[in-house]
N, C-alpha and C positions, 0 to 999 in steps of 0.2 A: 321615575327612580323607584326601584324597587323597596319595599322597607324591611325591617330586620327581620322580620317574620317570612317574609317572601326569600329573602336572599338564604335563610336557613333551609327552607323547603327546597330551594334549587340546589343547595349543597349537597343535602340528603338525597335527593334524586340521583344527582351523579354520581354519589359515591355508591349507590345502591346499582347502577347501572354497569359501574366499574367491577363490582363485587359478582354480579352475575355473569360478567363478561369472563372473571378469572374461574369462575366455578366451571363454566361450559369448556373452558381452556383445558382443566386438569381434568374433567369426565372425559373429553374427547382423546384424550392423551392415553385413557386409560385401555388396556385389552378388555375386549366384551366378556372375555370369561373370568374377568377379575372385578367385573363392576359390583359384584354381591357385597365386596369387601365397604362399599362407600354407600350402599343402597340408601341407607337411612341419614345420610348427612345432606346437609343442605347449606353449610358454611364452606367457604373456601379453604380456610383456615383450619377447619377440621379435617376437610379431605386429604389435605396436605400433610398434617400429624399423622393421621392413620395411614396413609402410603407410606411416611417416612418410617413409622414404627413398624410397618411389615417388611419392607424391602430395605433399609439401611439400618437395621439393629447393631448397636455398637457392642458386639462380642467379639471375643478374640477370633472365634470362627469365621466370621464374615471377613475380619481383616486377613486371616489366614488364605482364604479362598482369593480374595482381591490379588493377593500379592504373588500367588500360584499364577492366576492369569497374567499379571504383570511380567513375569519371570519367562512364560511361556510364549508371550506375544513375540512374533516375528514376521519381518517382511521377505516374504518370496521374492525371488527373481521374477520381475515383469509386472508385479502387483502396484497398484497405486499408492503412492507416498503420501497423497494427502488421506487416504482411507485408514492407513496406517498409523498416522499421528492423531487422528481422530478416535480412533479405538484407544489410542494410548493416552491422550488427554482425557477422555471417559471415565478410564480407570483411576488416574490421579483424582480427578473430583470425586467419585466414589470412595476412595479412601480417606480425603479431607473432609466428607460428609459423616464418616463414623469415626472421626477425632484421630486419623492416622495418615496426615499430610506429608508429601514429600517434599524435601527441599529442593531449589531449585537446581542445584547440582545434581542430587539424586535422578532428578526427572530426564536431565541430559545424558546423563550415564545409561539410564534404561532405552531411552531413544535411540541413542548410537550402538548400543549393544546387539539390539534387535536386527541392526542392517545386515544385508547380503554381502558378499564379497565384492560385487561391482562398487559398492560406495567404499572400499578400502583406503583409496586414495584421499578421498575428502576426510575421513575419519582419522587418518594418519596427520592430514594437514592441521585438524583441529586441535587434536592432542599436541602438538608442539606449541601450542599457545600456551603462556604461563599461566593463566587464570582460566577457569571454567568459562565458557562461552554461555552466553543468555540463551535461554530458549528460543526466544523468538529469531535471534540472530542464526540458530541451528536450523530451525524450521523453514527460515527462507533460505539456506544454501541447500538443503535437502530437495525443495522442491527446483530450485534452479539446477541441479545435478541431474535431477530427474529429466528435465526438459531438454539437457543437453544430450543425454544417453538416449532420447527419443530422435533427437535430430541426426545423431549419428547412426542410428537403425535406420532411419529414413533414407540416408545418404547410402549406407551400405547395401539395402534393397534396391535403390535406384540403380547403383552399381553393377549390381548382380544381374539385374535384368537386361542392361546395355550389353554386358558380357555374354550372356546366352543369346541375345538377340544377334551378336556379331558371329559369334560361333554358328549359328543358324545361317546366316546368309554365308559365311565361309564355307558351310558345308554344302551350301545349294551351289555358288561358285563352282567349288571343287568337281560338282556333278555335272555342271555343265560344260566346264573345261574337259572332264574326261569324255562326256557325250561328244563334243565337238571334234576332239583328237580322234574319236573311232571313226566317226562320218568323216573325216578328211582321209585317214588312212583308208577307209573303204573307196572313196573317190580317186586317191590316186592308184590304187590298185586295179581299178575300172580301166583307167588311163592307160597304164602299164598292160593290161590285157588287150586293149583296142591298139596299142602301138605295135604290139608284138604278132598280131593275127595278121598284119598286113593287109587287110581287106578293104582299107579304105586309104584315102591320099592324105597328106599332112594336112591340108587345109580342113578336111572334114575332121581330123581327130582332134584339132585345136578347138574345133566348134564345139567337137563332143564335151572336150573337158571343161570348156567354158561354163557348157549348161550343166554338167554334173557338178561340177565343184563351185559355180558360182563364184569365179576367178577371174581377173585381167587376162587380157592374151598375153601379156609381158609374162606374168607367173606362169602360166602354164606353159608356154614356151621353156622356161626355165626347167620346170619339172620334168618336158619330155627330154632335155638335154640329160639330167640326172639320170633318168631312168634307163637311157639307152647303152 
């Protein structure tokens, strides 16, 4: 069983390990071009404070800049809803860090105001609520709506492909029909010429017709009667 001194030493070592891990996480998160800002610091708290003072200054200018970004943030048709919500949430957090937090209602309003027309039905449904919906519920509905749109697009694409394939097959069949019709007409004309030249007897003509048109004897007889 460890003594009191051993327990203290173990706790200090554990704390030092966590501190080193926190420092490494912060340093690795900083762009290499900005490492000079924290080059002389060896404590994670000091690094965090330095970065916060540099990039999260609580000035009205920073507040104005973040508000402008928030107002201009829009979800374009076809873009990822998840990425849009992530960017919006990051702006919410940055405003909170400089003591300019938004209310839950404002967050929902900003989130819905930046949506394209394809989400108008969902926005109208949410506006019909007597109370402003929670941010979590709105986020879930947006992701669900995006999945529905993607499914509809996939069905539409499949339908277009099937229609194009059917048109192509129909066009090919029409070509084959026309080609068969022209071939048939040529064969009938050949039978008519043979019938009119009178050089062969009837059985010979029928045999020629069978070979030329690939028809049964009864059909050829019928054609010869029509052509007489």
